[in-house]
Residue frames relative to the residue before (quaternion, step in Angstrom):
aa qw qx qy qz dx dy dz
M 1.0000 0.0000 0.0000 0.0000 0.00 0.00 0.00
I 0.2832 -0.7542 0.5768 0.1349 3.61 -0.90 0.85
T 0.0436 -0.7693 0.6325 0.0791 3.64 -0.95 0.73
L 0.3242 -0.7484 0.5459 0.1918 3.47 -0.73 1.06
V 0.2406 -0.8088 0.5154 0.1493 3.60 -0.83 0.90
C 0.7510 0.1900 -0.1896 0.6033 3.58 1.33 0.17
H 0.6650 -0.4469 0.3633 0.4755 3.65 -1.21 0.10
P 0.5248 -0.6860 0.4128 0.2890 3.58 -0.91 1.02
L 0.7667 0.3497 -0.2149 0.4937 3.52 0.95 -0.59
S 0.5250 0.5957 -0.4533 0.4050 3.64 1.16 0.20
F 0.3632 -0.7006 0.5793 0.2038 3.57 -1.24 0.61
P 0.3714 -0.7472 0.4928 0.2468 3.61 -0.31 1.21
T 0.4123 -0.7306 0.4891 0.2388 3.64 -1.17 0.73
C 0.7785 0.1007 -0.1206 0.6077 3.52 1.29 -0.13
P 0.6731 -0.5283 0.3303 0.3985 3.53 -1.24 0.65
S 0.6504 0.5253 -0.3765 0.3992 3.81 0.81 -0.59
Q 0.6850 0.4482 -0.3025 0.4883 3.56 1.22 -0.24
R 0.4120 0.7478 -0.4309 0.2923 3.53 1.35 0.07
C 0.2937 -0.7136 0.5939 0.2278 3.67 -0.90 0.82
E 0.5636 -0.5872 0.4966 0.3018 3.43 -1.35 0.81
T 0.7900 0.0066 0.0691 0.6092 3.62 0.79 -0.98
T 0.0622 -0.7859 0.6152 0.0053 3.57 -0.94 0.98
M 0.6984 -0.4257 0.3391 0.4648 3.50 -1.30 0.14
L 0.7276 0.4298 -0.2495 0.4730 3.68 1.03 -0.84
D 0.7241 0.1816 -0.2126 0.6305 3.60 1.15 -0.10
P 0.1055 -0.8754 0.4716 -0.0056 3.51 0.42 1.36
I 0.7132 0.3383 -0.2143 0.5753 3.58 1.19 -0.29
P 0.5726 -0.5987 0.4053 0.3866 3.65 -0.95 0.63
P 0.6472 -0.6111 0.2929 0.3492 3.54 -0.90 1.00
P 0.6226 0.5239 -0.3622 0.4546 3.74 0.87 -0.78
V 0.7189 0.4541 -0.2620 0.4565 3.56 0.81 -1.07
L 0.6107 0.5289 -0.3550 0.4704 3.60 1.04 -0.75
E 0.6447 0.5598 -0.3037 0.4229 3.55 0.87 -1.00
E 0.6726 0.5160 -0.2490 0.4683 3.50 0.92 -1.16
Y 0.6694 0.4930 -0.2909 0.4736 3.53 0.97 -0.95
L 0.6617 0.5081 -0.3395 0.4344 3.63 0.86 -0.85
L 0.6771 0.5048 -0.2724 0.4609 3.57 1.12 -0.86
E 0.6699 0.4708 -0.2889 0.4961 3.64 0.94 -1.02
A 0.6888 0.4687 -0.3055 0.4610 3.69 0.83 -0.69
G 0.4478 -0.7050 0.4352 0.3361 3.58 1.29 -0.14
I 0.3634 0.7446 -0.4989 0.2544 3.70 1.15 0.28
I 0.7472 0.0026 -0.0023 0.6646 3.71 1.06 -0.76
D 0.4330 -0.6375 0.5815 0.2608 3.43 -1.45 0.37
R 0.7304 -0.4588 0.3219 0.3905 3.62 -1.32 0.12
S 0.6654 0.4773 -0.3017 0.4883 3.56 1.05 -0.75
Q 0.6292 0.4978 -0.3610 0.4753 3.64 1.10 -0.51
L 0.6236 0.5375 -0.3236 0.4664 3.66 1.09 -0.73
S 0.6573 0.5544 -0.2914 0.4192 3.37 0.97 -1.02
L 0.6613 0.5116 -0.2544 0.4860 3.53 1.06 -1.07
A 0.6775 0.5062 -0.2934 0.4458 3.64 1.07 -0.93
K 0.6395 0.5084 -0.3259 0.4759 3.56 1.14 -0.76
K 0.6150 0.5157 -0.3863 0.4545 3.73 0.97 -0.57
L 0.7086 0.4334 -0.3000 0.4691 3.50 0.85 -0.90
Q 0.5929 0.5471 -0.3852 0.4481 3.68 1.04 -0.48
H 0.6085 0.5528 -0.3277 0.4656 3.52 1.08 -0.81
R 0.6850 0.4656 -0.2759 0.4877 3.70 0.92 -0.74
Q 0.7641 0.3734 -0.2121 0.4814 3.53 0.83 -0.94
Q 0.2512 -0.7856 0.5089 0.2465 3.55 1.13 -0.54
G 0.4010 0.7166 -0.4498 0.3512 3.59 1.12 0.93
P 0.6325 -0.5275 0.3956 0.4065 3.47 -1.28 0.16
L 0.6136 -0.6127 0.3641 0.3398 3.65 -0.94 0.95
L 0.6613 0.5135 -0.3148 0.4471 3.51 0.97 -0.97
M 0.6719 0.4507 -0.3485 0.4733 3.65 0.91 -0.64
I 0.5852 0.5494 -0.3860 0.4547 3.62 0.96 -0.55
L 0.6652 0.5053 -0.3004 0.4603 3.64 0.93 -0.99
L 0.6246 0.5415 -0.3136 0.4672 3.52 1.11 -0.78
E 0.6730 0.5470 -0.2587 0.4254 3.50 0.93 -1.11
L 0.6925 0.4720 -0.2192 0.4996 3.42 1.30 -0.83
S 0.3778 -0.7409 0.4342 0.3461 3.54 1.40 -0.31
F 0.3178 0.7412 -0.4917 0.3283 3.51 1.18 0.80
I 0.7494 0.1016 -0.0844 0.6488 3.49 1.25 -0.49
D 0.3296 -0.7339 0.5478 0.2296 3.61 -1.15 0.57
L 0.7504 -0.4259 0.2405 0.4445 3.58 -1.29 0.18
E 0.5931 0.5518 -0.3438 0.4749 3.63 1.13 -0.89
Q 0.6765 0.4774 -0.3048 0.4706 3.68 0.75 -0.88
L 0.5914 0.5365 -0.3414 0.4957 3.61 0.98 -0.72
R 0.6671 0.5248 -0.2982 0.4367 3.59 0.70 -0.99
R 0.6989 0.4730 -0.2638 0.4671 3.50 0.95 -1.08
L 0.6266 0.5416 -0.3006 0.4729 3.56 1.08 -0.76
L 0.6321 0.4950 -0.3139 0.5068 3.65 1.06 -0.76
D 0.6599 0.4890 -0.3207 0.4717 3.60 0.99 -0.80
L 0.6211 0.5490 -0.3303 0.4514 3.48 1.05 -0.64
G 0.6118 0.5582 -0.3061 0.4695 3.49 1.15 -0.74
R 0.6194 0.5380 -0.3572 0.4465 3.61 0.92 -0.81
T 0.7432 0.4132 -0.2428 0.4668 3.63 0.99 -0.75
Y 0.4978 0.6686 -0.4323 0.3440 3.61 1.31 -0.21
D 0.3579 -0.7103 0.5645 0.2208 3.59 -0.92 0.86
H 0.2193 -0.8157 0.5270 0.0939 3.59 -0.37 1.31
A 0.4933 0.6351 -0.4421 0.3973 3.68 1.18 -0.28
P 0.4347 -0.6593 0.5439 0.2839 3.46 -1.11 0.86
N 0.5674 -0.6218 0.4241 0.3340 3.48 -1.23 0.69
A 0.4322 -0.7349 0.4674 0.2336 3.54 -0.80 0.96
G 0.5298 -0.6413 0.4007 0.3840 3.63 1.27 0.07
C-alpha cells in the first residue's frame, strides 16, 4: 500500500518534501525510467534532459516529459493507467 505524504499535484519546494510516488509519477522512478526506455517511448538523451529539468523544477517526471513534448496526452494517460496496475509492494523475497 502506498501512502502519499503530500498533495499529489503539488510540486514540492524542497527535496525533503518530495513524494516517492505521486499520481503523476505512479511508478517508482527507476522502474518508470527503465520502462520508458525499453518501450522506446523516449531515448536516453531525452531522459537525461528531462531529469535535469525535473531536478530544477522538482516536478513529476511524466509532467516534465509532457512539457517537453517527449510524450503526448494519450501516452500520459496510458502511463498513468499502467501505474494503477503497478504492484507497489516490495518483493518479499
